[in-house]
Biopython code that builds the backbone (N, CA, C, O; Angstrom):
import numpy as np
from Bio.PDB.StructureBuilder import StructureBuilder

atoms = [
    (1, "MET", "N", (-11.094, 65.956, 26.772)),
    (1, "MET", "CA", (-11.957, 65.254, 27.908)),
    (1, "MET", "C", (-13.106, 65.268, 28.553)),
    (1, "MET", "O", (-13.556, 66.315, 29.019)),
    (2, "GLY", "N", (-13.673, 64.199, 28.652)),
    (2, "GLY", "CA", (-14.817, 64.022, 29.588)),
    (2, "GLY", "C", (-15.510, 64.855, 30.871)),
    (2, "GLY", "O", (-15.031, 65.104, 31.978)),
    (3, "LEU", "N", (-16.581, 65.131, 30.406)),
    (3, "LEU", "CA", (-16.974, 65.924, 31.886)),
    (3, "LEU", "C", (-16.649, 66.282, 33.261)),
    (3, "LEU", "O", (-16.560, 67.349, 33.870)),
    (4, "LEU", "N", (-16.420, 64.404, 33.713)),
    (4, "LEU", "CA", (-16.316, 64.329, 35.027)),
    (4, "LEU", "C", (-14.902, 64.138, 34.989)),
    (4, "LEU", "O", (-14.193, 63.590, 35.833)),
    (5, "LEU", "N", (-14.679, 64.503, 34.227)),
    (5, "LEU", "CA", (-12.919, 64.538, 34.452)),
    (5, "LEU", "C", (-12.779, 65.797, 35.113)),
    (5, "LEU", "O", (-12.377, 66.202, 36.203)),
    (6, "ARG", "N", (-13.218, 66.231, 34.145)),
    (6, "ARG", "CA", (-12.642, 68.531, 34.408)),
    (6, "ARG", "C", (-13.129, 68.255, 35.702)),
    (6, "ARG", "O", (-12.336, 68.380, 36.635)),
    (7, "VAL", "N", (-14.833, 67.734, 36.034)),
    (7, "VAL", "CA", (-14.682, 67.889, 37.656)),
    (7, "VAL", "C", (-14.117, 67.656, 38.868)),
    (7, "VAL", "O", (-14.365, 68.329, 39.868)),
    (8, "ILE", "N", (-13.309, 66.658, 38.825)),
    (8, "ILE", "CA", (-11.897, 66.140, 39.299)),
    (8, "ILE", "C", (-11.230, 66.834, 39.394)),
    (8, "ILE", "O", (-10.591, 67.080, 40.417)),
    (9, "LEU", "N", (-11.134, 67.562, 38.008)),
    (9, "LEU", "CA", (-9.369, 68.083, 38.257)),
    (9, "LEU", "C", (-9.492, 69.871, 39.020)),
    (9, "LEU", "O", (-8.799, 70.421, 39.876)),
    (10, "ARG", "N", (-10.365, 70.215, 38.447)),
    (10, "ARG", "CA", (-11.348, 71.532, 39.110)),
    (10, "ARG", "C", (-11.235, 71.720, 40.606)),
    (10, "ARG", "O", (-10.917, 72.689, 41.296)),
    (11, "GLU", "N", (-11.605, 70.458, 40.890)),
    (11, "GLU", "CA", (-11.666, 69.748, 42.152)),
    (11, "GLU", "C", (-9.922, 70.252, 42.748)),
    (11, "GLU", "O", (-9.498, 71.229, 43.366)),
    (12, "ARG", "N", (-9.511, 69.448, 42.379)),
    (12, "ARG", "CA", (-7.836, 68.761, 42.346)),
    (12, "ARG", "C", (-6.790, 69.544, 41.464)),
    (12, "ARG", "O", (-5.872, 69.139, 40.751)),
    (13, "GLU", "N", (-7.260, 70.834, 41.769)),
    (13, "GLU", "CA", (-6.183, 71.639, 41.554)),
    (13, "GLU", "C", (-4.552, 71.117, 41.338)),
    (13, "GLU", "O", (-3.794, 71.803, 40.652)),
    (14, "GLU", "N", (-4.074, 69.818, 41.998)),
    (14, "GLU", "CA", (-3.033, 69.325, 42.018)),
    (14, "GLU", "C", (-2.192, 68.866, 40.464)),
    (14, "GLU", "O", (-1.011, 68.698, 40.161)),
    (15, "VAL", "N", (-3.251, 68.797, 39.866)),
    (15, "VAL", "CA", (-3.528, 67.901, 38.618)),
    (15, "VAL", "C", (-3.446, 68.588, 37.687)),
    (15, "VAL", "O", (-4.570, 68.855, 37.260)),
    (16, "THR", "N", (-2.302, 69.235, 36.870)),
    (16, "THR", "CA", (-2.942, 70.342, 36.128)),
    (16, "THR", "C", (-3.264, 69.405, 34.680)),
    (16, "THR", "O", (-3.836, 68.315, 34.712)),
    (17, "MET", "N", (-2.761, 70.085, 33.405)),
    (17, "MET", "CA", (-3.723, 69.446, 32.331)),
    (17, "MET", "C", (-2.866, 68.392, 31.874)),
    (17, "MET", "O", (-3.092, 67.205, 31.636)),
    (18, "ASN", "N", (-0.991, 69.662, 31.754)),
    (18, "ASN", "CA", (0.407, 68.318, 31.485)),
    (18, "ASN", "C", (0.050, 67.047, 31.963)),
    (18, "ASN", "O", (-0.089, 65.921, 31.485)),
    (19, "ASN", "N", (-0.058, 67.614, 33.107)),
    (19, "ASN", "CA", (-0.284, 66.721, 34.004)),
    (19, "ASN", "C", (-1.180, 65.150, 33.625)),
    (19, "ASN", "O", (-0.838, 63.970, 33.541)),
    (20, "TYR", "N", (-2.400, 65.860, 33.474)),
    (20, "TYR", "CA", (-3.636, 64.525, 33.391)),
    (20, "TYR", "C", (-3.105, 64.148, 31.998)),
    (20, "TYR", "O", (-2.764, 62.970, 31.885)),
    (21, "ASP", "N", (-2.946, 65.100, 30.690)),
    (21, "ASP", "CA", (-2.574, 64.049, 29.650)),
    (21, "ASP", "C", (-1.971, 62.762, 30.220)),
    (21, "ASP", "O", (-2.542, 61.681, 30.363)),
    (22, "MET", "N", (-0.244, 63.204, 30.625)),
    (22, "MET", "CA", (0.631, 62.875, 30.645)),
    (22, "MET", "C", (0.089, 61.253, 31.060)),
    (22, "MET", "O", (0.112, 60.260, 30.333)),
    (23, "ILE", "N", (-0.408, 61.369, 32.517)),
    (23, "ILE", "CA", (-0.962, 60.488, 32.906)),
    (23, "ILE", "C", (-1.810, 59.525, 31.989)),
    (23, "ILE", "O", (-1.327, 58.393, 31.962)),
    (24, "ALA", "N", (-2.663, 59.644, 31.422)),
    (24, "ALA", "CA", (-3.717, 59.365, 30.190)),
    (24, "ALA", "C", (-2.644, 58.844, 29.357)),
    (24, "ALA", "O", (-2.332, 57.687, 29.640)),
    (25, "SER", "N", (-2.244, 59.178, 28.770)),
    (25, "SER", "CA", (-0.828, 58.550, 27.650)),
    (25, "SER", "C", (-0.363, 57.244, 28.518)),
    (25, "SER", "O", (-0.968, 56.250, 28.119)),
    (26, "ILE", "N", (0.517, 56.967, 29.567)),
    (26, "ILE", "CA", (0.685, 56.421, 30.139)),
    (26, "ILE", "C", (0.033, 54.764, 30.089)),
    (26, "ILE", "O", (0.418, 53.668, 29.681)),
    (27, "VAL", "N", (-1.265, 55.372, 30.812)),
    (27, "VAL", "CA", (-1.829, 54.014, 31.109)),
    (27, "VAL", "C", (-2.634, 53.895, 29.107)),
    (27, "VAL", "O", (-2.858, 52.811, 28.568)),
    (28, "GLU", "N", (-2.811, 54.826, 28.646)),
    (28, "GLU", "CA", (-3.610, 53.595, 27.761)),
    (28, "GLU", "C", (-2.394, 53.221, 26.784)),
    (28, "GLU", "O", (-2.551, 52.315, 25.966)),
    (29, "ALA", "N", (-1.222, 53.897, 26.866)),
    (29, "ALA", "CA", (-0.067, 52.838, 26.453)),
    (29, "ALA", "C", (0.335, 51.830, 26.793)),
    (29, "ALA", "O", (0.681, 51.034, 25.920)),
    (30, "GLU", "N", (0.454, 51.448, 28.269)),
    (30, "GLU", "CA", (0.399, 50.587, 28.925)),
    (30, "GLU", "C", (-0.531, 49.387, 28.970)),
    (30, "GLU", "O", (-0.217, 48.200, 29.063)),
    (31, "THR", "N", (-2.023, 50.064, 28.864)),
    (31, "THR", "CA", (-3.087, 48.563, 28.802)),
    (31, "THR", "C", (-4.237, 48.482, 27.509)),
    (31, "THR", "O", (-5.211, 47.731, 27.480)),
    (32, "SER", "N", (-3.710, 49.781, 26.130)),
    (32, "SER", "CA", (-3.914, 49.767, 25.196)),
    (32, "SER", "C", (-6.177, 50.221, 24.916)),
    (32, "SER", "O", (-7.061, 50.071, 24.073)),
    (33, "ALA", "N", (-5.954, 50.839, 26.429)),
    (33, "ALA", "CA", (-7.407, 50.680, 26.598)),
    (33, "ALA", "C", (-7.256, 53.064, 27.082)),
    (33, "ALA", "O", (-6.667, 53.949, 27.703)),
    (34, "ASN", "N", (-8.193, 52.762, 26.261)),
    (34, "ASN", "CA", (-9.087, 54.465, 26.464)),
    (34, "ASN", "C", (-9.375, 54.406, 27.620)),
    (34, "ASN", "O", (-9.900, 53.529, 28.306)),
    (35, "PHE", "N", (-8.846, 55.824, 27.909)),
    (35, "PHE", "CA", (-8.573, 55.866, 29.587)),
    (35, "PHE", "C", (-10.059, 56.992, 29.626)),
    (35, "PHE", "O", (-9.749, 57.995, 30.268)),
    (36, "GLU", "N", (-10.780, 57.028, 29.377)),
    (36, "GLU", "CA", (-11.279, 58.211, 29.349)),
    (36, "GLU", "C", (-12.692, 57.363, 29.938)),
    (36, "GLU", "O", (-13.585, 57.730, 30.701)),
    (37, "GLU", "N", (-12.398, 55.788, 29.060)),
    (37, "GLU", "CA", (-13.178, 54.536, 29.535)),
    (37, "GLU", "C", (-13.317, 54.203, 30.824)),
    (37, "GLU", "O", (-14.142, 54.333, 31.728)),
    (38, "LEU", "N", (-11.677, 53.476, 30.532)),
    (38, "LEU", "CA", (-11.467, 53.368, 31.507)),
    (38, "LEU", "C", (-11.893, 54.389, 33.704)),
    (38, "LEU", "O", (-11.864, 53.855, 34.812)),
    (39, "MET", "N", (-12.131, 55.535, 33.397)),
    (39, "MET", "CA", (-12.442, 56.459, 34.108)),
    (39, "MET", "C", (-14.297, 56.195, 34.415)),
    (39, "MET", "O", (-15.194, 56.685, 35.102)),
    (40, "GLN", "N", (-14.172, 55.511, 33.782)),
    (40, "GLN", "CA", (-15.976, 55.245, 33.936)),
    (40, "GLN", "C", (-16.220, 53.545, 35.124)),
    (40, "GLN", "O", (-17.365, 53.153, 35.351)),
    (41, "ASP", "N", (-15.126, 52.876, 35.643)),
    (41, "ASP", "CA", (-14.933, 52.286, 36.280)),
    (41, "ASP", "C", (-15.893, 52.837, 37.635)),
    (41, "ASP", "O", (-16.825, 53.286, 36.968)),
    (42, "GLU", "N", (-16.123, 52.989, 38.451)),
    (42, "GLU", "CA", (-16.147, 53.572, 39.724)),
    (42, "GLU", "C", (-15.371, 53.647, 40.864)),
    (42, "GLU", "O", (-15.396, 54.548, 41.702)),
    (43, "GLU", "N", (-14.303, 52.111, 40.851)),
    (43, "GLU", "CA", (-13.228, 51.239, 41.464)),
    (43, "GLU", "C", (-11.389, 52.104, 40.653)),
    (43, "GLU", "O", (-10.221, 52.095, 41.042)),
    (44, "PHE", "N", (-11.874, 52.516, 39.832)),
    (44, "PHE", "CA", (-10.792, 53.098, 39.003)),
    (44, "PHE", "C", (-10.191, 54.578, 39.501)),
    (44, "PHE", "O", (-9.177, 55.012, 40.048)),
    (45, "LYS", "N", (-11.465, 55.080, 38.963)),
    (45, "LYS", "CA", (-11.556, 56.629, 39.715)),
    (45, "LYS", "C", (-11.408, 56.690, 40.959)),
    (45, "LYS", "O", (-10.484, 57.248, 41.551)),
    (46, "LYS", "N", (-12.450, 56.030, 41.493)),
    (46, "LYS", "CA", (-11.687, 56.212, 42.969)),
    (46, "LYS", "C", (-10.284, 55.781, 43.562)),
    (46, "LYS", "O", (-10.283, 55.901, 44.787)),
    (47, "LEU", "N", (-9.032, 55.291, 43.020)),
    (47, "LEU", "CA", (-8.239, 55.040, 42.966)),
    (47, "LEU", "C", (-7.548, 56.833, 42.378)),
    (47, "LEU", "O", (-7.046, 57.771, 42.999)),
    (48, "PHE", "N", (-7.847, 56.616, 41.035)),
    (48, "PHE", "CA", (-7.173, 57.546, 40.667)),
    (48, "PHE", "C", (-6.796, 59.117, 41.228)),
    (48, "PHE", "O", (-5.805, 59.810, 40.996)),
    (49, "GLU", "N", (-8.399, 59.471, 42.336)),
    (49, "GLU", "CA", (-8.806, 60.279, 42.777)),
    (49, "GLU", "C", (-7.821, 59.873, 44.206)),
    (49, "GLU", "O", (-7.328, 60.852, 44.766)),
    (50, "SER", "N", (-7.589, 58.830, 44.667)),
    (50, "SER", "CA", (-6.904, 58.419, 46.315)),
    (50, "SER", "C", (-5.430, 58.825, 46.010)),
    (50, "SER", "O", (-4.529, 58.887, 46.846)),
    (51, "LEU", "N", (-5.328, 59.102, 44.626)),
    (51, "LEU", "CA", (-3.471, 58.747, 44.125)),
    (51, "LEU", "C", (-3.399, 59.862, 44.284)),
    (51, "LEU", "O", (-3.015, 60.159, 45.415)),
    (52, "VAL", "N", (-3.728, 61.165, 43.239)),
    (52, "VAL", "CA", (-3.901, 62.191, 42.954)),
    (52, "VAL", "C", (-3.288, 63.113, 44.362)),
    (52, "VAL", "O", (-3.736, 62.838, 45.475)),
    (53, "GLY", "N", (-2.262, 64.188, 44.196)),
    (53, "GLY", "CA", (-1.857, 64.785, 45.209)),
    (53, "GLY", "C", (-0.780, 63.894, 45.764)),
    (53, "GLY", "O", (0.384, 64.264, 45.608)),
    (54, "LYS", "N", (-1.089, 62.466, 46.563)),
    (54, "LYS", "CA", (0.096, 62.169, 46.941)),
    (54, "LYS", "C", (0.969, 61.162, 46.608)),
    (54, "LYS", "O", (1.554, 60.538, 47.493)),
    (55, "VAL", "N", (1.230, 60.777, 44.715)),
    (55, "VAL", "CA", (2.315, 60.764, 44.409)),
    (55, "VAL", "C", (2.772, 61.431, 43.705)),
    (55, "VAL", "O", (2.662, 62.609, 44.044)),
    (56, "ASN", "N", (3.522, 61.190, 42.383)),
    (56, "ASN", "CA", (4.097, 61.730, 41.416)),
    (56, "ASN", "C", (3.090, 61.075, 40.119)),
    (56, "ASN", "O", (2.424, 60.111, 40.497)),
    (57, "GLY", "N", (2.938, 61.380, 38.981)),
    (57, "GLY", "CA", (2.235, 61.274, 37.708)),
    (57, "GLY", "C", (2.417, 60.266, 37.140)),
    (57, "GLY", "O", (1.543, 59.756, 36.439)),
    (58, "THR", "N", (3.540, 59.774, 37.305)),
    (58, "THR", "CA", (4.131, 58.658, 36.683)),
    (58, "THR", "C", (3.935, 57.842, 37.481)),
    (58, "THR", "O", (3.617, 56.953, 36.692)),
    (59, "SER", "N", (3.865, 57.428, 38.347)),
    (59, "SER", "CA", (3.238, 56.378, 39.660)),
    (59, "SER", "C", (2.174, 56.492, 39.573)),
    (59, "SER", "O", (1.704, 55.376, 39.797)),
    (60, "ILE", "N", (1.169, 57.382, 39.315)),
    (60, "ILE", "CA", (-0.122, 57.602, 39.661)),
    (60, "ILE", "C", (-0.619, 57.015, 38.147)),
    (60, "ILE", "O", (-1.836, 56.832, 38.179)),
    (61, "ALA", "N", (0.037, 56.626, 36.682)),
    (61, "ALA", "CA", (-0.382, 55.925, 35.610)),
    (61, "ALA", "C", (0.450, 54.571, 36.132)),
    (61, "ALA", "O", (-0.596, 53.930, 36.242)),
    (62, "LEU", "N", (1.157, 53.902, 36.418)),
    (62, "LEU", "CA", (2.200, 52.794, 36.331)),
    (62, "LEU", "C", (0.503, 52.207, 37.539)),
    (62, "LEU", "O", (-0.159, 51.238, 37.170)),
    (63, "GLN", "N", (0.135, 52.949, 38.791)),
    (63, "GLN", "CA", (-0.930, 52.401, 39.053)),
    (63, "GLN", "C", (-1.782, 52.004, 39.021)),
    (63, "GLN", "O", (-2.316, 51.021, 39.535)),
    (64, "LEU", "N", (-2.157, 53.046, 38.121)),
    (64, "LEU", "CA", (-3.728, 52.548, 37.516)),
    (64, "LEU", "C", (-3.967, 51.941, 35.989)),
    (64, "LEU", "O", (-5.064, 51.815, 35.445)),
    (65, "SER", "N", (-2.252, 51.485, 35.246)),
    (65, "SER", "CA", (-2.511, 50.618, 34.179)),
    (65, "SER", "C", (-1.999, 48.988, 34.995)),
    (65, "SER", "O", (-2.129, 47.834, 34.587)),
    (66, "GLU", "N", (-1.425, 49.507, 36.211)),
    (66, "GLU", "CA", (-1.554, 47.660, 36.949)),
    (66, "GLU", "C", (-3.037, 47.543, 37.291)),
    (66, "GLU", "O", (-3.559, 46.530, 36.826)),
    (67, "TYR", "N", (-3.727, 48.234, 37.897)),
    (67, "TYR", "CA", (-5.084, 48.419, 37.815)),
    (67, "TYR", "C", (-6.091, 47.703, 37.153)),
    (67, "TYR", "O", (-6.866, 46.815, 37.510)),
    (68, "ALA", "N", (-5.823, 48.513, 35.729)),
    (68, "ALA", "CA", (-6.827, 48.019, 34.760)),
    (68, "ALA", "C", (-6.299, 46.695, 34.295)),
    (68, "ALA", "O", (-7.122, 45.785, 34.188)),
    (69, "ASN", "N", (-5.311, 46.508, 34.066)),
    (69, "ASN", "CA", (-4.925, 45.451, 33.436)),
    (69, "ASN", "C", (-4.973, 44.063, 34.309)),
    (69, "ASN", "O", (-4.780, 42.939, 33.845)),
    (70, "ASN", "N", (-5.208, 44.316, 35.380)),
    (70, "ASN", "CA", (-5.299, 43.044, 37.087)),
    (70, "ASN", "C", (-6.835, 43.410, 37.091)),
    (70, "ASN", "O", (-7.134, 42.566, 37.935)),
    (71, "ASN", "N", (-8.235, 44.117, 36.750)),
    (71, "ASN", "CA", (-9.156, 44.303, 37.061)),
    (71, "ASN", "C", (-10.154, 44.175, 35.629)),
    (71, "ASN", "O", (-10.820, 43.141, 35.572)),
    (72, "LEU", "N", (-10.270, 44.981, 34.682)),
    (72, "LEU", "CA", (-11.173, 45.353, 34.335)),
    (72, "LEU", "C", (-10.190, 44.809, 32.126)),
    (72, "LEU", "O", (-10.741, 44.673, 31.034)),
    (73, "ILE", "N", (-9.347, 44.746, 32.361)),
    (73, "ILE", "CA", (-8.966, 44.197, 30.403)),
    (73, "ILE", "C", (-9.161, 42.702, 30.017)),
    (73, "ILE", "O", (-8.946, 42.329, 28.864)),
]
sb = StructureBuilder()
sb.init_structure("model")
sb.init_model(0)
sb.init_chain("A")
sb.init_seg("    ")
for serial, (resi, resn, name, xyz) in enumerate(atoms, 1):
    if name == "N":
        sb.init_residue(resn, " ", resi, " ")
    sb.init_atom(name, np.array(xyz, "f"), 0.0, 1.0, " ", f" {name:<3s}", serial, name[0])
structure = sb.get_structure()
């Protein structure tokens, strides 16, 4: 996992490592893109940060996947 993601997760304790892995796996399956690379996009990262703690992991993953498919891929 990238350093940036560790910092985000440390600041937002609501996302456990298991949750993070699940989110990353779903996004990668839905987009065929590497989650770490997607997280380098500022808007994608902002969306991730805005969703953490507000909705469940599956919902986060699906919203991130939709954003990535519509805007990045």
